[in-house]
All heavy atoms as TSV, in Angstrom:
chain	resi	resn	atom	element	x	y	z
A	1	MET	N	N	148.837	138.197	116.032
A	1	MET	CA	C	148.336	136.743	116.248
A	1	MET	C	C	147.036	136.562	115.400
A	1	MET	O	O	146.206	137.468	115.249
A	1	MET	CB	C	147.877	136.626	117.768
A	1	MET	CG	C	147.470	135.222	118.095
A	1	MET	SD	S	146.865	135.100	119.852
A	1	MET	CE	C	148.248	135.437	120.736
A	2	ASP	N	N	146.979	135.483	114.762
A	2	ASP	CA	C	145.870	135.111	113.960
A	2	ASP	C	C	144.683	134.451	114.836
A	2	ASP	O	O	144.913	134.117	115.992
A	2	ASP	CB	C	146.204	134.381	112.746
A	2	ASP	CG	C	146.792	133.052	113.000
A	2	ASP	OD1	O	146.957	132.750	114.229
A	2	ASP	OD2	O	146.700	132.146	112.134
A	3	TYR	N	N	143.602	134.221	114.129
A	3	TYR	CA	C	142.470	133.690	114.839
A	3	TYR	C	C	142.722	132.207	115.287
A	3	TYR	O	O	142.134	131.685	116.252
A	3	TYR	CB	C	141.159	133.905	113.970
A	3	TYR	CG	C	141.041	132.885	112.857
A	3	TYR	CD1	C	140.513	131.742	112.909
A	3	TYR	CD2	C	141.695	133.212	111.615
A	3	TYR	CE1	C	140.367	130.769	111.839
A	3	TYR	CE2	C	141.619	132.329	110.488
A	3	TYR	CZ	C	140.921	131.147	110.731
A	3	TYR	OH	O	140.862	130.406	109.579
A	4	ASN	N	N	143.465	131.432	114.559
A	4	ASN	CA	C	143.742	130.089	114.915
A	4	ASN	C	C	144.543	129.982	116.230
A	4	ASN	O	O	144.311	129.283	117.148
A	4	ASN	CB	C	144.524	129.368	113.783
A	4	ASN	CG	C	143.621	129.022	112.560
A	4	ASN	OD1	O	142.535	128.668	112.760
A	4	ASN	ND2	N	144.254	129.228	111.437
A	5	LYS	N	N	145.564	130.816	116.354
A	5	LYS	CA	C	146.401	130.793	117.497
A	5	LYS	C	C	145.554	131.405	118.673
A	5	LYS	O	O	145.658	130.926	119.887
A	5	LYS	CB	C	147.617	131.637	117.396
A	5	LYS	CG	C	148.626	130.991	116.489
A	5	LYS	CD	C	149.859	132.006	116.329
A	5	LYS	CE	C	150.856	131.374	115.193
A	5	LYS	NZ	N	151.873	132.364	114.947
A	6	SER	N	N	144.718	132.334	118.419
A	6	SER	CA	C	143.957	132.925	119.535
A	6	SER	C	C	142.916	131.824	119.974
A	6	SER	O	O	142.595	131.776	121.215
A	6	SER	CB	C	143.103	134.249	118.916
A	6	SER	OG	O	142.295	134.723	119.925
A	7	TYR	N	N	142.323	131.092	119.164
A	7	TYR	CA	C	141.427	130.115	119.585
A	7	TYR	C	C	142.100	129.012	120.313
A	7	TYR	O	O	141.544	128.473	121.443
A	7	TYR	CB	C	140.782	129.432	118.354
A	7	TYR	CG	C	139.835	128.281	118.605
A	7	TYR	CD1	C	138.436	128.659	118.927
A	7	TYR	CD2	C	140.142	127.001	118.543
A	7	TYR	CE1	C	137.597	127.685	119.296
A	7	TYR	CE2	C	139.185	125.995	118.867
A	7	TYR	CZ	C	137.859	126.285	119.266
A	7	TYR	OH	O	137.009	125.373	119.607
A	8	LEU	N	N	143.369	128.711	120.050
A	8	LEU	CA	C	144.077	127.756	120.783
A	8	LEU	C	C	144.475	128.270	122.225
A	8	LEU	O	O	144.263	127.558	123.231
A	8	LEU	CB	C	145.341	127.372	120.080
A	8	LEU	CG	C	146.378	126.488	120.834
A	8	LEU	CD1	C	145.719	125.055	120.977
A	8	LEU	CD2	C	147.670	126.227	120.055
A	9	VAL	N	N	144.848	129.580	122.244
A	9	VAL	CA	C	145.130	130.172	123.440
A	9	VAL	C	C	143.972	130.323	124.497
A	9	VAL	O	O	144.006	129.979	125.619
A	9	VAL	CB	C	145.720	131.614	123.395
A	9	VAL	CG1	C	145.851	132.313	124.603
A	9	VAL	CG2	C	147.183	131.516	122.591
A	10	ILE	N	N	142.738	130.567	123.941
A	10	ILE	CA	C	141.687	130.660	124.722
A	10	ILE	C	C	141.204	129.292	125.138
A	10	ILE	O	O	140.867	129.084	126.461
A	10	ILE	CB	C	140.442	131.381	123.984
A	10	ILE	CG1	C	139.255	131.681	125.115
A	10	ILE	CG2	C	139.895	130.755	122.852
A	10	ILE	CD1	C	138.159	132.461	124.565
A	11	SER	N	N	141.227	128.342	124.383
A	11	SER	CA	C	140.942	126.957	124.836
A	11	SER	C	C	141.963	126.419	125.932
A	11	SER	O	O	141.321	126.032	126.978
A	11	SER	CB	C	141.006	125.991	123.549
A	11	SER	OG	O	140.059	126.359	122.697
A	12	VAL	N	N	143.127	126.595	125.632
A	12	VAL	CA	C	144.137	126.062	126.790
A	12	VAL	C	C	144.036	126.983	127.968
A	12	VAL	O	O	144.139	126.344	129.006
A	12	VAL	CB	C	145.514	126.107	126.102
A	12	VAL	CG1	C	146.531	125.858	127.151
A	12	VAL	CG2	C	145.667	125.113	124.977
A	13	GLY	N	N	143.954	128.320	127.844
A	13	GLY	CA	C	143.777	129.145	129.011
A	13	GLY	C	C	142.666	128.820	129.860
A	13	GLY	O	O	142.737	128.846	131.089
A	14	LEU	N	N	141.474	128.704	129.220
A	14	LEU	CA	C	140.298	128.417	130.095
A	14	LEU	C	C	140.261	127.103	130.637
A	14	LEU	O	O	139.966	127.000	131.933
A	14	LEU	CB	C	139.070	128.573	129.204
A	14	LEU	CG	C	138.594	130.034	128.790
A	14	LEU	CD1	C	137.428	129.926	127.909
A	14	LEU	CD2	C	138.366	130.897	129.950
A	15	TRP	N	N	140.700	126.046	129.993
A	15	TRP	CA	C	140.732	124.676	130.626
A	15	TRP	C	C	141.763	124.631	131.644
A	15	TRP	O	O	141.603	124.042	132.689
A	15	TRP	CB	C	140.886	123.689	129.557
A	15	TRP	CG	C	139.578	123.435	128.837
A	15	TRP	CD1	C	139.283	123.689	127.511
A	15	TRP	CD2	C	138.412	122.856	129.334
A	15	TRP	NE1	N	138.029	123.379	127.284
A	15	TRP	CE2	C	137.435	122.853	128.327
A	15	TRP	CE3	C	137.996	122.360	130.591
A	15	TRP	CZ2	C	136.195	122.331	128.544
A	15	TRP	CZ3	C	136.707	121.887	130.896
A	15	TRP	CH2	C	135.882	121.787	129.791
A	16	THR	N	N	142.838	125.283	131.453
A	16	THR	CA	C	143.995	125.161	132.468
A	16	THR	C	C	143.539	125.991	133.690
A	16	THR	O	O	143.795	125.614	134.845
A	16	THR	CB	C	145.294	125.829	131.790
A	16	THR	OG1	O	145.629	125.147	130.660
A	16	THR	CG2	C	146.402	125.751	132.978
A	17	GLY	N	N	142.897	127.053	133.507
A	17	GLY	CA	C	142.408	127.899	134.533
A	17	GLY	C	C	141.372	127.225	135.347
A	17	GLY	O	O	141.478	127.233	136.678
A	18	ILE	N	N	140.563	126.454	134.701
A	18	ILE	CA	C	139.508	125.765	135.479
A	18	ILE	C	C	140.187	124.725	136.375
A	18	ILE	O	O	139.838	124.521	137.564
A	18	ILE	CB	C	138.406	125.135	134.488
A	18	ILE	CG1	C	137.571	126.195	133.880
A	18	ILE	CG2	C	137.560	124.104	135.254
A	18	ILE	CD1	C	136.763	125.840	132.711
A	19	VAL	N	N	141.112	123.829	135.758
A	19	VAL	CA	C	141.659	122.724	136.402
A	19	VAL	C	C	142.620	123.373	137.585
A	19	VAL	O	O	142.396	122.786	138.731
A	19	VAL	CB	C	142.552	121.983	135.424
A	19	VAL	CG1	C	143.474	120.922	136.217
A	19	VAL	CG2	C	141.661	121.148	134.425
A	20	VAL	N	N	143.337	124.238	137.401
A	20	VAL	CA	C	144.134	124.936	138.383
A	20	VAL	C	C	143.188	125.463	139.558
A	20	VAL	O	O	143.515	125.361	140.684
A	20	VAL	CB	C	145.078	125.960	137.805
A	20	VAL	CG1	C	145.797	126.788	138.924
A	20	VAL	CG2	C	146.125	125.260	136.926
A	21	GLY	N	N	142.200	126.140	139.208
A	21	GLY	CA	C	141.260	126.684	140.184
A	21	GLY	C	C	140.563	125.606	141.016
A	21	GLY	O	O	140.484	125.796	142.238
A	22	ILE	N	N	140.234	124.507	140.391
A	22	ILE	CA	C	139.643	123.450	141.178
A	22	ILE	C	C	140.701	122.801	142.102
A	22	ILE	O	O	140.394	122.608	143.259
A	22	ILE	CB	C	139.018	122.347	140.305
A	22	ILE	CG1	C	137.778	122.857	139.564
A	22	ILE	CG2	C	138.772	121.073	141.002
A	22	ILE	CD1	C	137.228	121.975	138.412
A	23	ILE	N	N	141.824	122.630	141.604
A	23	ILE	CA	C	143.023	122.146	142.517
A	23	ILE	C	C	143.219	123.122	143.666
A	23	ILE	O	O	143.377	122.552	144.847
A	23	ILE	CB	C	144.151	121.830	141.658
A	23	ILE	CG1	C	143.937	120.586	140.776
A	23	ILE	CG2	C	145.414	121.498	142.577
A	23	ILE	CD1	C	145.062	120.368	139.681
A	24	GLY	N	N	143.325	124.332	143.393
A	24	GLY	CA	C	143.517	125.270	144.323
A	24	GLY	C	C	142.479	125.429	145.432
A	24	GLY	O	O	142.681	125.656	146.627
A	25	ALA	N	N	141.214	125.187	144.984
A	25	ALA	CA	C	140.112	125.169	145.810
A	25	ALA	C	C	140.099	123.942	146.804
A	25	ALA	O	O	139.729	124.040	147.921
A	25	ALA	CB	C	138.763	125.395	145.094
A	26	LEU	N	N	140.399	122.779	146.201
A	26	LEU	CA	C	140.442	121.691	147.062
A	26	LEU	C	C	141.540	121.654	148.014
A	26	LEU	O	O	141.410	121.019	149.088
A	26	LEU	CB	C	140.690	120.441	146.059
A	26	LEU	CG	C	139.416	120.104	145.148
A	26	LEU	CD1	C	139.781	118.978	144.211
A	26	LEU	CD2	C	138.214	119.780	145.973
A	27	ILE	N	N	142.781	122.138	147.605
A	27	ILE	CA	C	143.832	122.164	148.708
A	27	ILE	C	C	143.769	123.444	149.538
A	27	ILE	O	O	144.750	123.693	150.170
A	27	ILE	CB	C	145.188	121.973	148.098
A	27	ILE	CG1	C	145.410	122.990	146.927
A	27	ILE	CG2	C	145.226	120.615	147.470
A	27	ILE	CD1	C	146.957	122.759	146.413
A	28	GLU	N	N	142.743	124.304	149.180
A	28	GLU	CA	C	142.584	125.498	150.039
A	28	GLU	C	C	143.693	126.514	150.002
A	28	GLU	O	O	144.094	126.962	151.102
A	28	GLU	CB	C	142.079	125.158	151.383
A	28	GLU	CG	C	140.786	124.328	151.490
A	28	GLU	CD	C	140.433	123.960	152.834
A	28	GLU	OE1	O	141.191	124.328	153.795
A	28	GLU	OE2	O	139.359	123.342	153.131
A	29	ILE	N	N	144.220	126.741	148.872
A	29	ILE	CA	C	145.194	127.781	148.724
A	29	ILE	C	C	144.622	128.890	147.817
A	29	ILE	O	O	144.438	128.726	146.552
A	29	ILE	CB	C	146.565	127.187	148.084
A	29	ILE	CG1	C	147.129	126.204	149.013
A	29	ILE	CG2	C	147.500	128.368	147.814
A	29	ILE	CD1	C	148.350	125.411	148.463
A	30	GLY	N	N	144.324	130.046	148.409
A	30	GLY	CA	C	143.666	131.133	147.714
A	30	GLY	C	C	144.437	131.787	146.586
A	30	GLY	O	O	143.894	132.112	145.605
A	31	LEU	N	N	145.688	131.738	146.721
A	31	LEU	CA	C	146.634	132.404	145.759
A	31	LEU	C	C	146.582	131.663	144.454
A	31	LEU	O	O	146.461	132.323	143.409
A	31	LEU	CB	C	148.035	132.426	146.234
A	31	LEU	CG	C	148.998	133.037	145.257
A	31	LEU	CD1	C	148.771	134.545	144.991
A	31	LEU	CD2	C	150.391	132.883	145.796
A	32	ILE	N	N	146.339	130.376	144.455
A	32	ILE	CA	C	146.265	129.523	143.345
A	32	ILE	C	C	144.949	129.765	142.576
A	32	ILE	O	O	144.822	129.906	141.404
A	32	ILE	CB	C	146.423	128.080	143.580
A	32	ILE	CG1	C	147.797	127.812	144.053
A	32	ILE	CG2	C	146.184	127.134	142.418
A	32	ILE	CD1	C	148.194	126.393	144.570
A	33	VAL	N	N	143.906	129.869	143.415
A	33	VAL	CA	C	142.559	130.328	142.878
A	33	VAL	C	C	142.639	131.631	142.199
A	33	VAL	O	O	142.039	131.726	140.957
A	33	VAL	CB	C	141.461	130.243	143.919
A	33	VAL	CG1	C	140.136	130.640	143.391
A	33	VAL	CG2	C	141.407	128.817	144.532
A	34	TYR	N	N	143.236	132.555	142.766
A	34	TYR	CA	C	143.349	133.931	142.136
A	34	TYR	C	C	144.151	133.925	140.830
A	34	TYR	O	O	143.924	134.635	139.822
A	34	TYR	CB	C	143.948	134.852	143.134
A	34	TYR	CG	C	142.952	135.241	144.216
A	34	TYR	CD1	C	143.524	135.241	145.632
A	34	TYR	CD2	C	141.624	135.642	144.087
A	34	TYR	CE1	C	142.671	135.461	146.660
A	34	TYR	CE2	C	140.830	135.839	145.119
A	34	TYR	CZ	C	141.368	135.823	146.390
A	34	TYR	OH	O	140.457	136.077	147.488
A	35	ILE	N	N	145.274	133.206	140.836
A	35	ILE	CA	C	146.035	132.959	139.597
A	35	ILE	C	C	145.247	132.331	138.489
A	35	ILE	O	O	145.301	132.681	137.281
A	35	ILE	CB	C	147.344	132.178	139.938
A	35	ILE	CG1	C	148.379	132.949	140.812
A	35	ILE	CG2	C	147.999	131.706	138.673
A	35	ILE	CD1	C	149.501	132.225	141.353
A	36	SER	N	N	144.409	131.418	138.771
A	36	SER	CA	C	143.686	130.668	137.829
A	36	SER	C	C	142.534	131.633	137.300
A	36	SER	O	O	142.268	131.664	136.032
A	36	SER	CB	C	142.932	129.476	138.450
A	36	SER	OG	O	142.005	129.728	139.347
A	37	ILE	N	N	141.984	132.545	138.123
A	37	ILE	CA	C	141.056	133.532	137.603
A	37	ILE	C	C	141.784	134.441	136.753
A	37	ILE	O	O	141.157	134.873	135.673
A	37	ILE	CB	C	140.346	134.234	138.818
A	37	ILE	CG1	C	139.458	133.237	139.566
A	37	ILE	CG2	C	139.574	135.425	138.374
A	37	ILE	CD1	C	138.904	133.866	140.861
A	38	ILE	N	N	142.972	134.956	137.003
A	38	ILE	CA	C	143.689	135.824	136.162
A	38	ILE	C	C	144.044	135.246	134.778
A	38	ILE	O	O	143.977	135.859	133.828
A	38	ILE	CB	C	144.925	136.397	136.865
A	38	ILE	CG1	C	144.531	137.234	138.043
A	38	ILE	CG2	C	145.956	137.137	135.945
A	38	ILE	CD1	C	145.706	137.547	138.940
A	39	LEU	N	N	144.340	133.923	134.914
A	39	LEU	CA	C	144.701	133.168	133.655
A	39	LEU	C	C	143.300	133.127	132.666
A	39	LEU	O	O	143.569	133.355	131.478
A	39	LEU	CB	C	145.128	131.723	134.036
A	39	LEU	CG	C	145.412	130.785	132.848
A	39	LEU	CD1	C	146.576	131.297	132.113
A	39	LEU	CD2	C	145.784	129.344	133.400
A	40	MET	N	N	142.297	132.813	133.378
A	40	MET	CA	C	141.117	132.743	132.603
A	40	MET	C	C	140.636	134.057	131.943
A	40	MET	O	O	140.357	134.178	130.827
A	40	MET	CB	C	140.046	132.186	133.422
A	40	MET	CG	C	140.132	130.659	133.639
A	40	MET	SD	S	138.782	129.841	134.463
A	40	MET	CE	C	138.782	130.518	136.067
A	41	LEU	N	N	140.751	135.151	132.748
A	41	LEU	CA	C	140.456	136.337	132.239
A	41	LEU	C	C	141.363	136.972	131.208
A	41	LEU	O	O	141.035	137.584	130.251
A	41	LEU	CB	C	140.442	137.569	133.539
A	41	LEU	CG	C	139.289	137.320	134.376
A	41	LEU	CD1	C	139.449	138.316	135.534
A	41	LEU	CD2	C	138.020	137.592	133.658
A	42	GLY	N	N	142.688	136.620	131.351
A	42	GLY	CA	C	143.676	136.911	130.369
A	42	GLY	C	C	143.372	136.259	129.034
A	42	GLY	O	O	143.529	136.901	127.910
A	43	SER	N	N	142.988	135.009	129.057
A	43	SER	CA	C	142.620	134.261	127.841
A	43	SER	C	C	141.340	134.924	127.144
A	43	SER	O	O	141.345	134.901	125.931
A	43	SER	CB	C	142.521	132.833	128.023
A	43	SER	OG	O	141.375	132.488	128.870
A	44	LEU	N	N	140.484	135.311	127.970
A	44	LEU	CA	C	139.188	136.010	127.442
A	44	LEU	C	C	139.500	137.361	126.753
A	44	LEU	O	O	138.990	137.590	125.655
A	44	LEU	CB	C	138.305	136.055	128.480
A	44	LEU	CG	C	137.546	134.862	128.857
A	44	LEU	CD1	C	136.465	135.086	130.107
A	44	LEU	CD2	C	136.708	134.323	127.817
A	45	VAL	N	N	140.416	137.975	127.383
A	45	VAL	CA	C	140.787	139.373	126.900
A	45	VAL	C	C	141.450	139.280	125.520
A	45	VAL	O	O	141.166	139.962	124.546
A	45	VAL	CB	C	141.588	140.212	127.950
A	45	VAL	CG1	C	142.241	141.388	127.268
A	45	VAL	CG2	C	140.815	140.558	129.085
A	46	GLN	N	N	142.409	138.325	125.450
A	46	GLN	CA	C	143.110	138.158	124.069
A	46	GLN	C	C	142.147	137.638	123.185
A	46	GLN	O	O	142.300	138.085	121.894
A	46	GLN	CB	C	144.326	137.282	124.348
A	46	GLN	CG	C	144.145	135.707	124.444
A	46	GLN	CD	C	143.756	135.066	123.216
A	46	GLN	OE1	O	144.223	135.415	122.086
A	46	GLN	NE2	N	142.953	133.989	123.273
A	47	ALA	N	N	141.192	136.868	123.445
A	47	ALA	CA	C	140.132	136.492	122.573
A	47	ALA	C	C	139.433	137.631	122.033
A	47	ALA	O	O	139.127	137.680	120.784
A	47	ALA	CB	C	139.197	135.388	123.116
A	48	PHE	N	N	139.011	138.561	122.814
A	48	PHE	CA	C	138.237	139.733	122.316
A	48	PHE	C	C	139.057	140.538	121.411
A	48	PHE	O	O	138.585	141.198	120.542
A	48	PHE	CB	C	137.714	140.527	123.492
A	48	PHE	CG	C	136.618	139.788	124.232
A	48	PHE	CD1	C	136.735	139.543	125.597
A	48	PHE	CD2	C	135.402	139.559	123.488
A	48	PHE	CE1	C	135.481	138.948	126.265
A	48	PHE	CE2	C	134.338	138.953	124.125
A	48	PHE	CZ	C	134.455	138.655	125.551
A	49	ILE	N	N	140.507	140.549	121.635
A	49	ILE	CA	C	141.322	141.426	120.809
A	49	ILE	C	C	141.656	140.639	119.491
A	49	ILE	O	O	141.690	141.194	118.490
A	49	ILE	CB	C	142.616	141.593	121.640
A	49	ILE	CG1	C	142.208	142.598	122.879
A	49	ILE	CG2	C	143.543	142.357	120.796
A	49	ILE	CD1	C	143.453	142.779	123.734
A	50	PHE	N	N	141.959	139.371	119.491
A	50	PHE	CA	C	142.535	138.735	118.292
A	50	PHE	C	C	141.722	137.659	117.625
A	50	PHE	O	O	141.985	137.304	116.533
A	50	PHE	CB	C	143.813	137.883	118.769
A	50	PHE	CG	C	144.924	138.778	119.183
A	50	PHE	CD1	C	145.247	138.828	120.550
A	50	PHE	CD2	C	145.538	139.758	118.424
A	50	PHE	CE1	C	146.314	139.720	121.014
A	50	PHE	CE2	C	146.495	140.519	118.841
A	50	PHE	CZ	C	147.001	140.551	120.099
A	51	TYR	N	N	140.591	137.255	118.266
A	51	TYR	CA	C	139.701	136.161	117.628
A	51	TYR	C	C	138.745	136.889	116.673
A	51	TYR	O	O	137.445	136.993	117.152
A	51	TYR	CB	C	139.091	135.410	118.731
A	51	TYR	CG	C	138.475	134.046	118.149
A	51	TYR	CD1	C	139.132	133.148	117.424
A	51	TYR	CD2	C	137.068	133.766	118.496
A	51	TYR	CE1	C	138.520	131.981	117.001
A	51	TYR	CE2	C	136.544	132.603	118.098
A	51	TYR	CZ	C	137.202	131.796	117.319
A	51	TYR	OH	O	136.611	130.586	116.873
A	52	LYS	N	N	139.170	137.168	115.523
A	52	LYS	CA	C	138.248	137.840	114.576
A	52	LYS	C	C	138.491	137.382	113.219
A	52	LYS	O	O	139.633	136.862	112.921
A	52	LYS	CB	C	138.365	139.323	114.732
A	52	LYS	CG	C	139.808	140.030	114.682
A	52	LYS	CD	C	139.735	141.412	114.735
A	52	LYS	CE	C	139.846	141.814	116.176
A	52	LYS	NZ	N	139.979	143.152	116.503
A	53	CYS	N	N	137.776	137.728	112.221
A	53	CYS	CA	C	137.992	137.446	110.841
A	53	CYS	C	C	139.180	138.151	110.236
A	53	CYS	O	O	139.196	139.375	110.387
A	53	CYS	CB	C	136.666	137.773	110.059
A	53	CYS	SG	S	136.835	137.410	108.245
A	54	PRO	N	N	140.053	137.508	109.522
A	54	PRO	CA	C	141.144	138.161	109.020
A	54	PRO	C	C	140.758	139.018	107.760
A	54	PRO	O	O	141.486	139.855	107.414
A	54	PRO	CB	C	142.085	136.972	108.462
A	54	PRO	CG	C	141.139	135.768	108.332
A	54	PRO	CD	C	140.015	135.928	109.316
A	55	ASN	N	N	139.538	138.745	107.170
A	55	ASN	CA	C	139.130	139.593	106.065
A	55	ASN	C	C	138.416	140.866	106.480
A	55	ASN	O	O	138.859	141.960	106.117
A	55	ASN	CB	C	138.296	138.772	105.161
A	55	ASN	CG	C	137.895	139.306	103.875
A	55	ASN	OD1	O	138.746	140.159	103.308
A	55	ASN	ND2	N	136.720	139.258	103.432
A	56	CYS	N	N	137.280	140.696	107.268
A	56	CYS	CA	C	136.512	141.910	107.641
A	56	CYS	C	C	136.841	142.437	108.986
A	56	CYS	O	O	136.092	143.357	109.400
A	56	CYS	CB	C	135.102	141.527	107.463
A	56	CYS	SG	S	134.454	140.383	108.513
A	57	LYS	N	N	137.551	141.689	109.780
A	57	LYS	CA	C	137.830	142.061	111.090
A	57	LYS	C	C	136.699	142.119	112.106
A	57	LYS	O	O	136.791	142.747	113.256
A	57	LYS	CB	C	138.606	143.476	111.227
A	57	LYS	CG	C	139.721	143.630	110.257
A	57	LYS	CD	C	140.828	142.684	110.712
A	57	LYS	CE	C	142.106	142.953	109.831
A	57	LYS	NZ	N	142.846	141.627	109.608
A	58	LYS	N	N	135.582	141.406	111.838
A	58	LYS	CA	C	134.495	141.346	112.792
A	58	LYS	C	C	134.835	140.131	113.714
A	58	LYS	O	O	135.279	139.049	113.345
A	58	LYS	CB	C	133.190	140.985	111.979
A	58	LYS	CG	C	132.809	142.024	110.974
A	58	LYS	CD	C	132.035	143.104	111.776
A	58	LYS	CE	C	131.657	144.156	110.761
A	58	LYS	NZ	N	130.986	145.282	111.366
A	59	PRO	N	N	134.485	140.328	114.977
A	59	PRO	CA	C	134.818	139.340	116.088
A	59	PRO	C	C	133.959	138.082	115.863
A	59	PRO	O	O	132.862	138.129	115.479
A	59	PRO	CB	C	134.680	139.974	117.343
A	59	PRO	CG	C	133.787	141.200	117.095
A	59	PRO	CD	C	134.015	141.511	115.582
A	60	PHE	N	N	134.589	136.885	116.130
A	60	PHE	CA	C	133.830	135.621	116.031
A	60	PHE	C	C	133.204	135.393	117.487
A	60	PHE	O	O	133.631	135.996	118.488
A	60	PHE	CB	C	134.708	134.393	115.864
A	60	PHE	CG	C	135.412	134.451	114.463
A	60	PHE	CD1	C	136.805	134.182	114.231
A	60	PHE	CD2	C	134.606	134.727	113.343
A	60	PHE	CE1	C	137.299	134.201	113.032
A	60	PHE	CE2	C	135.147	134.637	112.182
A	60	PHE	CZ	C	136.412	134.393	111.875
A	61	ASN	N	N	132.227	134.637	117.574
A	61	ASN	CA	C	131.568	134.146	118.731
A	61	ASN	C	C	132.509	133.188	119.500
A	61	ASN	O	O	132.856	132.153	118.861
A	61	ASN	CB	C	130.212	133.552	118.500
A	61	ASN	CG	C	129.445	133.237	119.679
A	61	ASN	OD1	O	130.003	133.482	120.802
A	61	ASN	ND2	N	128.207	132.657	119.512
A	62	ILE	N	N	132.894	133.577	120.728
A	62	ILE	CA	C	133.783	132.677	121.383
A	62	ILE	C	C	133.208	131.581	122.085
A	62	ILE	O	O	133.849	130.667	122.654
A	62	ILE	CB	C	134.678	133.505	122.487
A	62	ILE	CG1	C	133.746	134.048	123.568
A	62	ILE	CG2	C	135.468	134.515	121.800
A	62	ILE	CD1	C	134.437	134.761	124.705
A	63	ARG	N	N	131.792	131.506	122.109
A	63	ARG	CA	C	131.088	130.332	122.709
A	63	ARG	C	C	130.644	129.390	121.656
A	63	ARG	O	O	129.526	129.137	121.455
A	63	ARG	CB	C	129.810	130.936	123.332
A	63	ARG	CG	C	130.070	131.851	124.472
A	63	ARG	CD	C	128.818	132.506	124.971
A	63	ARG	NE	N	128.160	133.255	123.842
A	63	ARG	CZ	C	127.142	133.974	123.973
A	63	ARG	NH1	N	126.525	134.145	125.041
A	63	ARG	NH2	N	126.631	134.562	122.921
A	64	GLY	N	N	131.587	128.524	121.230
A	64	GLY	CA	C	131.367	127.608	120.258
A	64	GLY	C	C	132.581	127.048	119.499
A	64	GLY	O	O	133.732	127.573	119.834
A	65	LYS	N	N	132.370	126.432	118.568
A	65	LYS	CA	C	133.465	125.824	117.768
A	65	LYS	C	C	133.943	126.944	116.824
A	65	LYS	O	O	133.300	127.912	116.532
A	65	LYS	CB	C	133.023	124.657	116.874
A	65	LYS	CG	C	132.669	123.424	117.757
A	65	LYS	CD	C	131.995	122.254	117.040
A	65	LYS	CE	C	132.267	122.092	115.564
A	65	LYS	NZ	N	131.664	120.894	115.064
A	66	LYS	N	N	135.193	126.603	116.292
A	66	LYS	CA	C	135.843	127.717	115.341
A	66	LYS	C	C	135.023	127.650	114.030
A	66	LYS	O	O	134.842	126.471	113.534
A	66	LYS	CB	C	137.329	127.176	115.259
A	66	LYS	CG	C	138.030	128.219	114.409
A	66	LYS	CD	C	139.578	127.933	114.441
A	66	LYS	CE	C	139.855	126.490	114.322
A	66	LYS	NZ	N	141.428	126.266	113.967
A	67	PRO	N	N	134.608	128.682	113.592
A	67	PRO	CA	C	133.816	128.629	112.331
A	67	PRO	C	C	134.584	128.229	111.150
A	67	PRO	O	O	135.899	128.461	111.042
A	67	PRO	CB	C	133.391	130.093	112.258
A	67	PRO	CG	C	134.345	130.956	112.952
A	67	PRO	CD	C	134.779	130.043	114.026
A	68	LYS	N	N	134.041	127.636	110.130
A	68	LYS	CA	C	134.573	127.334	108.906
A	68	LYS	C	C	134.474	128.565	107.826
A	68	LYS	O	O	135.311	128.714	106.928
A	68	LYS	CB	C	134.056	126.152	108.264
A	68	LYS	CG	C	134.258	124.898	109.001
A	68	LYS	CD	C	133.730	123.649	108.428
A	68	LYS	CE	C	134.061	122.438	109.429
A	68	LYS	NZ	N	133.524	121.243	108.868
A	69	TYR	N	N	133.491	129.394	108.072
A	69	TYR	CA	C	133.234	130.544	107.320
A	69	TYR	C	C	132.862	131.653	108.183
A	69	TYR	O	O	132.284	131.465	109.261
A	69	TYR	CB	C	131.978	130.402	106.317
A	69	TYR	CG	C	132.305	129.246	105.207
A	69	TYR	CD1	C	131.801	127.884	105.525
A	69	TYR	CD2	C	132.905	129.507	104.045
A	69	TYR	CE1	C	132.074	126.958	104.573
A	69	TYR	CE2	C	133.131	128.559	103.228
A	69	TYR	CZ	C	132.760	127.255	103.382
A	69	TYR	OH	O	132.917	126.241	102.564
A	70	CYS	N	N	133.280	132.883	107.738
A	70	CYS	CA	C	133.021	134.078	108.581
A	70	CYS	C	C	131.430	134.379	108.543
A	70	CYS	O	O	130.858	134.349	107.439
A	70	CYS	CB	C	133.670	135.343	108.075
A	70	CYS	SG	S	133.263	136.824	108.845
A	71	PRO	N	N	130.814	134.455	109.647
A	71	PRO	CA	C	129.370	134.691	109.636
A	71	PRO	C	C	128.994	136.125	109.083
A	71	PRO	O	O	127.748	136.265	108.723
A	71	PRO	CB	C	128.878	134.566	111.130
A	71	PRO	CG	C	130.140	134.717	111.941
A	71	PRO	CD	C	131.255	134.393	111.030
A	72	GLU	N	N	129.819	137.105	109.060
A	72	GLU	CA	C	129.585	138.414	108.467
A	72	GLU	C	C	129.849	138.486	107.033
A	72	GLU	O	O	128.941	138.849	106.169
A	72	GLU	CB	C	130.460	139.445	109.228
A	72	GLU	CG	C	130.084	139.546	110.757
A	72	GLU	CD	C	128.704	140.089	110.960
A	72	GLU	OE1	O	128.267	140.946	110.162
A	72	GLU	OE2	O	128.078	139.688	111.906
A	73	CYS	N	N	131.152	138.140	106.551
A	73	CYS	CA	C	131.403	138.330	105.132
A	73	CYS	C	C	131.320	137.103	104.243
A	73	CYS	O	O	131.547	137.244	103.086
A	73	CYS	CB	C	132.694	139.016	105.067
A	73	CYS	SG	S	134.109	138.015	105.483
A	74	GLY	N	N	131.356	135.955	104.849
A	74	GLY	CA	C	131.290	134.596	104.214
A	74	GLY	C	C	132.598	134.105	103.872
A	74	GLY	O	O	132.693	133.080	102.957
A	75	CYS	N	N	133.604	134.729	104.164
A	75	CYS	CA	C	135.081	134.442	103.818
A	75	CYS	C	C	135.356	133.032	104.282
A	75	CYS	O	O	135.070	132.686	105.396
A	75	CYS	CB	C	136.034	135.425	104.393
A	75	CYS	SG	S	137.675	134.976	104.193
A	76	ALA	N	N	135.896	132.156	103.424
A	76	ALA	CA	C	136.261	130.778	103.798
A	76	ALA	C	C	137.533	130.861	104.664
A	76	ALA	O	O	138.483	131.479	104.443
A	76	ALA	CB	C	136.483	129.939	102.715
A	77	LEU	N	N	137.432	130.189	105.896
A	77	LEU	CA	C	138.612	130.108	106.810
A	77	LEU	C	C	139.190	128.856	106.711
A	77	LEU	O	O	138.656	127.825	106.318
A	77	LEU	CB	C	138.074	130.350	108.231
A	77	LEU	CG	C	137.327	131.827	108.338
A	77	LEU	CD1	C	136.555	131.780	109.744
A	77	LEU	CD2	C	138.104	132.812	108.164
A	78	GLU	N	N	140.435	128.832	107.080
A	78	GLU	CA	C	141.256	127.510	107.012
A	78	GLU	C	C	140.714	126.493	108.018
A	78	GLU	O	O	140.417	126.710	109.072
A	78	GLU	CB	C	142.676	127.724	107.294
A	78	GLU	CG	C	143.289	128.603	106.224
A	78	GLU	CD	C	144.697	128.911	106.561
A	78	GLU	OE1	O	145.392	128.185	107.322
A	78	GLU	OE2	O	145.065	130.072	106.108
């Protein structure tokens, strides 16, 4: 998986987990809340594994926008 797909997976996974968690909390179904936590943790884990520079393999900061250049090696990203 490349960094673009990883960024998409973390964005969708975190937002879906938040929405599902809020809905589960509002209707008071604990299983849905646990599923949303697992969904969010899974998206974070894959980000730590795959969200990195394709050139130097240094991880990107997941708290922000997708970079246009690698902060470590300066490689131009798509």
